[in-house]
N, C-alpha and C positions, 0 to 999 in steps of 0.2 A: 513541440514548442507551445502550442495552445493548451495542452494538458498541464504543462509545467506552470504557465502563467495562471491558469485557472486555480491551481493548487495554492498559489501564493496570495490570491485575492482575499481581501478582508482581514488579513493578519494585523496590519497597521495602516493608519490613514496615509502616511507618506509612501508606504509601499504601493498603495493603490494609485497615488499620483504618478509615481515613476513607471508603473506598469501601463498606465494610460499613455504616458509619453512614449514608451517603448512601442506600444501598439500603433502609434501614429507615425513612427519612423522619423524622418527629418522634419516633418511638420510639427512634431512635438517640441523639438529643440528650437525651431523658429518661434514657436509660441513663447518659450522661456526668454529668448532674446528680445522679443517685442516688449516683454515686461521689464527686463533688466536694463535694456539699453538706455532709456531716458534717465533712469536713476544714476547709472554709471557715468553718463555724459555730463549730467548735472554736477556730480561730485568732481569729475575731472576738471570742469571749468572753475569750480570753487577752489580746488587745490592748486591749479595752475596760477590763479591770481595771487596765491600766497608764495608759491615756489619760484616762479619765473624771476622775480626781482632778486632772489638770493642764489639762484642756481649757479651762476659763474663763480661766485665767491666760495660756495661750498665745494665745488669741483676743484677749484684752485687750492683751497685749503687741504683737501684730501690728498692731492698730488704732492703738496709740500710736506705733509706729515708722513706719507708713505714713501716719499723720496723716489717717486716713479712718475714718469710722464704718461699722460693719457695716450693710448695708442689708437683711439677711434675718434672720429669727428662727430659721431652721433650715438647716443644710447637710447634705445627704444624702451619706453616704460609702459606697462600694461596694467590696468586695474582688472582684477579677475574676481568675479563674485563667488566662485566655489572654492577658493583657496583659503586655507587656515594658516596664514603666514605668507612667506614669499620666497623667491629664489632669484639668483642672478647668474647669467651665463653669457660669457663673451661680451656682446654689446646689447644685451637685452635683460630687462628686469620685469618680473611679474609679481604682483603682490595684492593682498586683500585691502579693501577699504576699511578705514577705522573711523569711529564717530568723531574723534578729536583730531583736527587738522594738524595741531602742533605735534602730536605723537606721530602722525603720518610723515611729517618732515623727518623726524628721527628715523622712522622705519625706512624711508627712501635713502637717507644718508648711510644707513647700515648696509643696505644692499649695494649701494655704490662702492662702499668700502670693500665689500666682498669682491668686487671686480678689480680693484687696484692694489689692495694690501698684499704684500709678498707672503702669503700664508704658508706656502711650502717651506720657505726659509725658516719661519717661526717654528713650524712643526719639527723640522729637522734638528734645530738647536735644542728644542725642548726634549726630544727623544734622546739626544746625545747626553743631556744632563740628567736623564732618567726622571723627567718631569712629565706631567700629564699633557699630551699633545692637544687635548681639547682646549687648553688655555689659548691656543691660536684664535679661537672664536672670540675670546675675551678681547684680544688685541684688535680684531676686526671691529668689534662693537665700540671699543674705546675710541678708535680713530674716527668712526662714524659719528659718535656722540660729540667729540670735541670739534669736529668740522662744522657742525650745525648748531652747537650749543648757544652761541650768541644771537642766533636768529629765531630762537624759540621763545614765544611770548610767555611771560610768567602768569600763573593762574591769578584770577581776580582775588581769590582767597589765599593769602600767603601761607595759611596752615594746610591747604589742600595739597596732597601728594599726587602728582601727575605720573601715573605708572606707565612705563614703556618709553621713558625718555632717558633717564640716568641708567647706566648699565646695571642690570639686575644681579645682585650677588647670589640670589637663589637659583639663577639660571646659568650664569656664566661663572666659571671657577676663578677664584683668586682676584675678584674685583677689588675687595678692600685692600689687599696687599699692593695692587698695581695702580690704583686710582691716582694717588699723589704723584707717582712717577710720570704718568701720562699728563697730568695737570702741569707739572713742571716742564715736560718736554714740549708741550704745545705753546708754551710761552716763549721758547727759544729753540726751535727745531735745528737751527744752524749749529748748535752745540755739538751735534753728532754729524760726522762726515758722511755716513751712509746708514741705511736701515739696519744693516748687520750690527753696527755699533749699538744701536738702540736695543736690538734683540739680546745682545750680550749683557746689557744693563738689566733687562727684564729677567734674564736667567739668574743673574747675580742677586737681584732683589728677592726672587723666589727661593733661592737656595739659602739665603740668610734670614728669611722671615719666619 
């Protein structure tokens, strides 16, 4: 082990940093946490001051749009310094911090949508229609976006584009084809008896676009 570590030293500055951490064992990770913790806790307080007043409304809106009741009383949310993105699993969410709190709101609403949107149903119907099943991710992001859209502050400069809020057509497939459908749906979700009815409308729009 010592010979291997010695052979890697001096190759890159960051390599030396991590080799130093490795050599210290758990003490090295404790040192990282001592540096990261104040910044993450400060960010958490800042974000909570923006999120807490709108949280119930966003969760209620997501449930209404996904036509599914929340099955958990609590969702644990973790800010993670070493993540490039985020993930949602059962009753937990972990995601990276972003410089723009307004974009972070959308980021969290997307991960919440991952927890409640009936994605398997969407994927099944897309495959049955011989459409790209990845469009299910677009559906998740659309529901996340429209659940929080009204709570995201507009930029001071009206000409400035805030990337990371509106569903990205370069990342999610068929955004342009589906945007107006979801915009109309969110104005009157009761028009559809269940989520399956919405999915059928999505498939029809994609097949005829």
